[in-house]
C-alpha positions as CSV (number, residue, x, y, z in Angstrom):
1,M,-8.4,9.2,28.0
2,G,-7.8,11.4,25.0
3,L,-4.6,12.8,23.5
4,S,-3.6,16.4,23.7
5,Q,-3.4,18.4,20.5
6,N,0.4,18.5,20.9
7,E,0.5,14.6,21.1
8,I,-1.7,14.3,18.1
9,D,0.5,16.7,16.1
10,Q,3.7,14.9,17.2
11,E,2.3,11.5,16.2
12,R,1.2,12.9,12.8
13,V,4.8,14.2,12.2
14,Q,6.3,11.0,13.4
15,V,4.1,8.9,11.1
16,S,4.9,11.1,8.1
17,E,8.6,10.8,8.8
18,E,8.4,7.0,9.2
19,I,6.5,6.6,6.0
20,K,8.9,8.9,4.1
21,V,11.9,6.8,5.3
22,L,10.1,3.6,4.3
23,M,9.4,4.9,0.8
24,N,13.0,6.1,0.4
25,E,14.4,2.7,1.5
26,L,12.0,1.0,-0.9
27,H,13.0,3.3,-3.8
28,K,16.7,2.4,-3.2
29,A,15.8,-1.3,-3.6
30,A,13.8,-0.8,-6.8
31,P,15.3,-2.1,-10.1
32,S,17.8,0.4,-11.5
33,V,20.9,0.9,-13.5
34,T,22.7,-2.1,-11.9
35,E,21.0,-4.5,-14.3
36,G,22.3,-2.7,-17.4
37,L,25.8,-2.4,-15.8
38,A,25.9,-6.2,-15.3
39,A,25.0,-6.7,-18.9
40,V,27.9,-4.4,-20.0
41,I,30.3,-6.2,-17.7
42,G,29.2,-9.6,-19.0
43,S,29.5,-8.4,-22.6
44,S,33.0,-7.0,-21.9
45,L,34.1,-10.3,-20.5
46,G,32.7,-12.1,-23.5
47,A,34.4,-9.6,-25.9
48,G,37.7,-10.1,-24.2
49,G,37.4,-13.9,-24.6
50,S,36.4,-13.6,-28.2
51,I,39.4,-11.3,-29.0
52,A,41.7,-13.7,-27.2
53,A,40.3,-16.6,-29.2
54,L,40.6,-14.7,-32.4
55,S,44.2,-13.9,-31.6
56,F,45.2,-17.5,-30.8
57,L,43.2,-19.4,-33.5
58,G,44.9,-19.8,-36.8
59,V,48.0,-17.6,-37.4
60,S,48.9,-16.0,-34.0
61,G,48.3,-12.3,-33.5
62,L,45.8,-9.6,-34.6
63,S,47.4,-8.9,-38.0
64,A,45.3,-9.3,-41.2
65,A,46.6,-12.8,-41.6
66,G,45.9,-13.6,-37.9
67,I,42.4,-12.2,-38.0
68,T,41.4,-14.0,-41.2
69,S,42.9,-17.3,-40.2
70,G,41.4,-16.9,-36.7
71,L,37.9,-16.2,-38.2
72,A,38.2,-19.2,-40.6
73,T,39.3,-21.5,-37.8
74,A,36.5,-20.4,-35.5
75,G,34.0,-20.8,-38.4
76,A,35.3,-24.3,-39.1
77,L,34.1,-25.3,-35.6
78,V,30.6,-25.0,-36.9
79,G,31.3,-26.2,-40.5
80,G,31.6,-22.7,-42.0
81,G,34.2,-20.2,-43.0
82,M,35.2,-16.7,-41.9
83,V,31.6,-15.3,-41.8
84,A,30.5,-18.2,-39.5
85,G,33.6,-17.4,-37.4
86,I,32.2,-14.0,-36.7
87,S,29.1,-15.6,-35.2
88,V,31.1,-18.1,-33.2
89,L,33.3,-15.4,-31.7
90,A,30.3,-13.0,-31.1
91,A,28.3,-15.7,-29.2
92,P,30.2,-15.3,-25.9
93,V,29.6,-11.5,-26.0
94,A,25.8,-12.1,-26.3
95,V,25.6,-15.0,-23.9
96,L,27.7,-13.4,-21.1
97,G,25.9,-10.1,-21.5
98,I,22.5,-11.8,-21.2
99,A,23.7,-13.9,-18.3
100,G,25.0,-10.9,-16.5
101,Y,21.7,-9.1,-16.9
102,A,19.7,-12.0,-15.8
103,F,21.8,-12.6,-12.7
104,A,21.6,-8.9,-11.7
105,K,17.9,-8.8,-12.3
106,K,17.2,-11.9,-10.2
107,K,19.3,-10.5,-7.3
108,K,17.7,-7.1,-7.5
109,Q,14.2,-8.8,-7.6
110,A,15.0,-10.7,-4.4
111,K,16.2,-7.4,-2.8
112,T,13.0,-5.6,-3.9
113,V,10.7,-8.4,-2.5
114,A,12.6,-8.2,0.9
115,A,12.3,-4.4,0.9
116,L,8.5,-4.7,0.1
117,N,8.0,-7.2,3.0
118,T,9.9,-4.9,5.4
119,A,7.9,-1.8,4.4
120,I,4.6,-3.7,4.6
121,K,5.5,-5.0,8.1
122,K,6.4,-1.5,9.3
123,L,3.3,0.0,7.8
124,Y,1.1,-2.6,9.7
125,E,2.9,-1.5,12.9
126,I,2.2,2.1,12.2
127,Q,-1.4,1.3,11.3
128,S,-1.8,-0.6,14.6
129,R,-0.4,2.3,16.5
130,L,-2.8,4.8,14.8
131,K,-5.8,2.6,15.3
132,E,-5.4,3.0,19.1
133,N,-6.6,6.6,18.6
134,A,-8.3,6.3,15.3
135,Q,-10.6,9.2,15.9
136,Y,-7.6,11.6,15.6
137,F,-5.8,9.9,12.7
138,Q,-8.4,9.2,10.0
139,E,-6.5,10.9,7.3
140,Q,-3.2,9.1,8.2
141,L,-5.0,5.8,8.4
142,A,-6.5,6.3,5.0
143,Y,-3.0,7.0,3.6
144,V,-1.4,4.0,5.3
145,N,-4.2,1.7,4.1
146,A,-3.9,2.9,0.5
147,T,-0.1,2.5,0.7
148,L,-0.5,-1.0,2.1
149,D,-2.9,-2.0,-0.7
150,Y,-0.5,-0.7,-3.3
151,L,2.6,-2.3,-1.8
152,E,0.8,-5.7,-1.3
153,K,-0.2,-5.6,-5.0
154,E,3.4,-4.9,-6.0
155,L,4.6,-7.7,-3.8
156,E,2.1,-10.1,-5.4
157,K,3.4,-9.1,-8.9
158,R,7.0,-9.9,-7.9
159,S,6.5,-13.0,-5.8
């Protein structure tokens, strides 16, 4: 029993829409600006901590005397002076910035892998449905197969 031209056309439109939705969902899960934002937030937290430490080390406050004595006290922690204190107080900015970036990237990576797995599963369902009447859907099957190959390679890279 064959399909009518109307049924074939409807299936083609439906497959196109399903694939479009899948690709949009996958695009949303791809790494983006959130990693950079996490680094900025981490750096800001580190900077706040550094400024607070500078203010409380040595002479209290952020006056010239407070800053120089705070830098000298921080530098003394590693056996140095004011110049070493700059490094001691800058370290939290760098460390928390890097940690924020790494955390966001790992979380985003897991989300991307999950989205890839979901897209691949749905594409296999579409492929199975098209194969039932493969003679009508050669072009769509070729596209689904090519997309599956690409997504499976992407998944391999990320797993």
